[in-house]
N, CA and C of each residue as an Amber inpcrd file, in Angstrom:
protein
   249
  76.3550000  80.3990000  95.9020000  77.0640000  81.1350000  96.9400000
  76.0250000  81.7280000  97.8970000  76.2510000  81.5260000  99.1700000
  75.3150000  82.0130000 100.1870000  75.6030000  83.4690000 100.5370000
  74.6650000  84.0700000 101.2580000  74.8800000  85.4380000 101.7400000
  76.1330000  85.5060000 102.5980000  76.3690000  84.4700000 103.3960000
  77.5480000  84.4290000 104.2540000  78.8280000  84.4090000 103.4210000
  78.8130000  83.6580000 102.3210000  79.9760000  83.6060000 101.4290000
  80.2450000  84.9830000 100.8120000  79.1690000  85.6530000 100.4000000
  79.3130000  86.9820000  99.8090000  79.8250000  87.9540000 100.8630000
  79.3210000  87.8470000 102.0870000  79.7740000  88.7180000 103.1750000
  81.2660000  88.5250000 103.4280000  81.7180000  87.2780000 103.3810000
  83.1500000  87.0100000 103.5630000  83.9680000  87.6400000 102.4490000
  83.4540000  87.5840000 101.2130000  84.1490000  88.2090000 100.0890000
  84.2330000  89.7200000 100.2780000  83.1360000  90.3250000 100.7190000
  83.1140000  91.7800000 100.9580000  84.1140000  92.1320000 102.0570000
  84.1230000  91.3750000 103.1310000  85.0650000  91.6440000 104.2210000
  86.5050000  91.4730000 103.7450000  86.7360000  90.4800000 102.9340000
  88.0760000  90.2560000 102.3930000  88.5300000  91.4500000 101.5670000
  87.6210000  91.9870000 100.7500000  87.9530000  93.1710000  99.9400000
  88.2470000  94.3630000 100.8480000  87.4670000  94.5140000 101.9070000
  87.6810000  95.6140000 102.8510000  89.0250000  95.4720000 103.5540000
  89.3300000  94.2670000 104.0100000  90.5820000  94.0370000 104.7170000
  91.7920000  94.1560000 103.7870000  91.5880000  93.9130000 102.5100000
  92.6850000  94.0370000 101.5480000  93.1320000  95.4920000 101.4080000
  92.1850000  96.4240000 101.5160000  92.5490000  97.8370000 101.3730000
  92.8670000  98.4870000 102.7080000  92.4430000  97.8510000 103.7820000
  92.7310000  98.3680000 105.1230000  93.1670000  97.1920000 105.9900000
  94.3810000  96.6680000 105.7490000  94.8250000  95.4610000 106.4470000
  94.8620000  95.5880000 107.9680000  94.9500000  96.7920000 108.4670000
  94.9610000  96.9710000 109.9180000  93.5980000  96.6450000 110.5370000
  92.5670000  96.4750000 109.7060000  91.2390000  96.1360000 110.2000000
  91.0150000  94.6360000 110.3160000  91.8870000  93.8530000 109.7040000
  91.6840000  92.4060000 109.6800000  91.5360000  91.8750000 111.1000000
  90.5190000  91.0640000 111.2800000  90.2200000  90.5280000 112.5990000
  89.1880000  91.3400000 113.3490000  88.9160000  92.5510000 112.8730000
  87.8910000  93.3910000 113.5020000  86.5100000  92.8190000 113.1890000
  85.5980000  93.0030000 114.0990000  84.2160000  92.6250000 113.8520000
  83.5860000  93.6830000 112.9660000  82.9120000  93.2340000 111.9150000
  82.2580000  94.1540000 110.9980000  80.7600000  94.1010000 111.2760000
  80.2340000  95.2080000 111.7890000  78.7940000  95.2790000 112.0240000
  78.0590000  95.2590000 110.7010000  77.0420000  94.4280000 110.5720000
  76.3950000  94.2540000 109.2790000  75.6390000  95.4660000 108.7540000
  75.0970000  96.2860000 109.6370000  74.2670000  97.3870000 109.1610000
  74.8330000  98.7700000 109.4760000  76.0500000  98.8350000 109.9570000
  76.6910000 100.1100000 110.2760000  77.6210000 100.4800000 109.1230000
  77.4980000 101.7110000 108.5940000  78.3850000 102.1030000 107.4990000
  79.8580000 101.9090000 107.8630000  80.6220000 101.4250000 106.8700000
  82.0490000 101.1750000 107.0910000  82.7650000 102.4230000 107.6080000
  82.4110000 103.5740000 107.0680000  83.0910000 104.8240000 107.4780000
  82.7900000 105.1890000 108.9230000  81.6470000 104.7500000 109.4340000
  81.3120000 104.9990000 110.8370000  82.0060000 103.9940000 111.7580000
  82.2570000 102.7990000 111.2560000  82.8840000 101.7540000 112.0690000
  84.3930000 101.8780000 112.1200000  84.9620000 102.2600000 110.9890000
  86.4160000 102.2430000 110.8430000  86.8980000 103.5800000 110.3120000
  88.1470000 103.8330000 110.5020000  88.7260000 105.0780000 110.0030000
  89.2090000 104.8840000 108.5680000  88.2430000 104.7770000 107.6490000
  88.6120000 104.6860000 106.2480000  88.2000000 105.9880000 105.5650000
  89.0560000 106.4450000 104.6790000  88.7630000 107.6840000 103.9720000
  88.2020000 107.3660000 102.5880000  87.9730000 108.4000000 101.8000000
  87.3680000 108.2010000 100.4890000  88.2730000 107.3950000  99.5600000
  89.5720000 107.5260000  99.6880000  90.4840000 106.7540000  98.8470000
  90.4560000 105.2790000  99.2390000  90.3920000 104.9950000 100.5260000
  90.2500000 103.6130000 100.9830000  88.9520000 103.0100000 100.4430000
  87.8870000 103.8040000 100.4900000  86.6010000 103.3020000 100.0100000
  86.6560000 103.0320000  98.5080000  87.2890000 103.9190000  97.7580000
  87.4440000 103.7010000  96.3210000  88.2420000 102.4270000  96.0610000
  89.2970000 102.2110000  96.7930000  90.0900000 100.9880000  96.6470000
  89.2740000  99.7470000  97.0160000  88.3820000  99.8880000  97.9820000
  87.4720000  98.8080000  98.3510000  86.5490000  98.4750000  97.1740000
  86.0010000  99.4900000  96.5450000  85.1200000  99.2790000  95.3870000
  85.8910000  98.5940000  94.2600000  87.1120000  99.0250000  94.0310000
  87.9490000  98.4060000  92.9940000  88.2210000  96.9390000  93.3380000
  88.4900000  96.6570000  94.6030000  88.7310000  95.2730000  95.0280000
  87.4820000  94.4180000  94.8300000  86.3030000  94.9820000  95.1050000
  85.0630000  94.2460000  94.8680000  84.8810000  93.9510000  93.3800000
  85.1890000  94.9420000  92.5570000  85.0920000  94.7460000  91.1090000
  86.0110000  93.6130000  90.6480000  87.2330000  93.6280000  91.1290000
  88.1940000  92.5890000  90.7450000  87.7410000  91.2060000  91.2190000
  87.1590000  91.1480000  92.4050000  86.7420000  89.8640000  92.9690000
  85.4760000  89.3120000  92.3150000  84.6240000  90.2140000  91.8030000
  83.3300000  89.7740000  91.2970000  83.1620000  89.9390000  89.7900000
  83.9430000  90.8470000  89.2000000  83.7770000  91.1510000  87.7810000
  82.6200000  92.0920000  87.5070000  81.9690000  92.5710000  88.5460000
  80.8100000  93.4560000  88.3940000  81.2890000  94.9040000  88.2790000
  80.8050000  95.5870000  87.2350000  81.0760000  97.0160000  87.0890000
  80.2520000  97.7640000  88.1380000  80.8980000  98.6580000  88.8630000
  80.2200000  99.3940000  89.9270000  80.3480000 100.8850000  89.6280000
  79.2800000 101.4900000  89.0960000  79.3420000 102.9210000  88.7970000
  79.3600000 103.7620000  90.0710000  79.9260000 104.9340000  89.9700000
  80.0560000 105.8120000  91.1400000  78.7100000 106.0930000  91.7970000
  77.6550000 106.1880000  91.0110000  76.3370000 106.4860000  91.5830000
  75.8610000 105.3720000  92.5360000  76.4510000 104.1880000  92.4040000
  76.0680000 103.0620000  93.2590000  76.9220000 102.9370000  94.5200000
  77.9310000 103.7520000  94.6790000  78.8070000 103.6420000  95.8550000
  78.0500000 103.6660000  97.1740000  77.0070000 104.5130000  97.3280000
  76.2800000 104.4970000  98.6070000  75.6250000 103.1450000  98.9120000
  75.4000000 102.3390000  97.8880000  74.7950000 101.0270000  98.0740000
  75.7920000 100.0200000  98.6250000  77.0350000 100.4350000  98.7900000
  78.0910000  99.5610000  99.2950000  78.6220000 100.0210000 100.6490000
  77.9010000 100.9130000 101.3030000  78.4580000 101.5450000 102.4960000
  78.4820000 100.6640000 103.7360000  77.7580000  99.5600000 103.7310000
  77.7870000  98.6470000 104.8740000  77.8350000  97.2160000 104.3610000
  78.0950000  96.3060000 105.2390000  78.1970000  94.8960000 104.8590000
  76.8700000  94.3880000 104.2810000  75.7690000  94.6340000 104.9800000
  74.4690000  94.1790000 104.4910000  74.1270000  94.7890000 103.1350000
  74.3910000  96.0860000 102.9940000  74.0860000  96.7540000 101.7220000
  74.9500000  96.2100000 100.5950000  76.2020000  95.9580000 100.8690000
  77.1050000  95.4430000  99.8330000  76.6740000  94.0450000  99.3940000
  76.2920000  93.2060000 100.3470000  75.8230000  91.8590000 100.0030000
  74.5620000  91.9540000  99.1450000  73.6200000  92.7870000  99.5500000
  72.3750000  92.9480000  98.7940000  72.6550000  93.4820000  97.3910000
  73.5700000  94.4240000  97.2830000  73.9230000  94.9970000  95.9880000
  74.5080000  93.9350000  95.0540000  75.4530000  93.1750000  95.5600000
  76.0740000  92.1470000  94.7340000  75.0650000  91.0860000  94.3020000
  74.1610000  90.7190000  95.1950000  73.1270000  89.7460000  94.8330000
  72.1950000  90.3270000  93.7650000  71.8220000  91.5960000  93.9100000
  70.9410000  92.2350000  92.9330000  71.5960000  92.3350000  91.5550000
  72.9100000  92.4160000  91.5430000  73.6560000  92.4970000  90.2810000
  73.9100000  91.1120000  89.6760000  73.3990000  90.0850000  90.3450000
  73.5020000  88.7400000  89.8000000  74.7240000  87.9660000  90.2210000
  75.4800000  88.4730000  91.1700000  76.6500000  87.7360000  91.6390000
  76.1820000  86.5330000  92.4400000  76.8350000  85.4190000  92.2190000
  76.6020000  84.1800000  92.9760000  75.3040000  83.4800000  92.6270000
  74.8550000  83.6450000  91.4240000  73.6380000  82.9230000  91.0220000
  73.9790000  81.6980000  90.2310000
């Protein structure tokens, strides 16, 4: 799985919890909360969606590592997703 494939998965998880964002351009290095009007509950649902899509356990201490598209892709790769 390429970085682009992982990015699409991350965007899909984001759009699943905030469907009104679908079709929006997601800046790769801008935190999701700065780009979109998502609150902490939306972000938690995003983390849960990522867990369901990848099977990777994501502890709360790692949430800041998922705050942007680039960071989320790097995090998932570091956790061994798509190898």
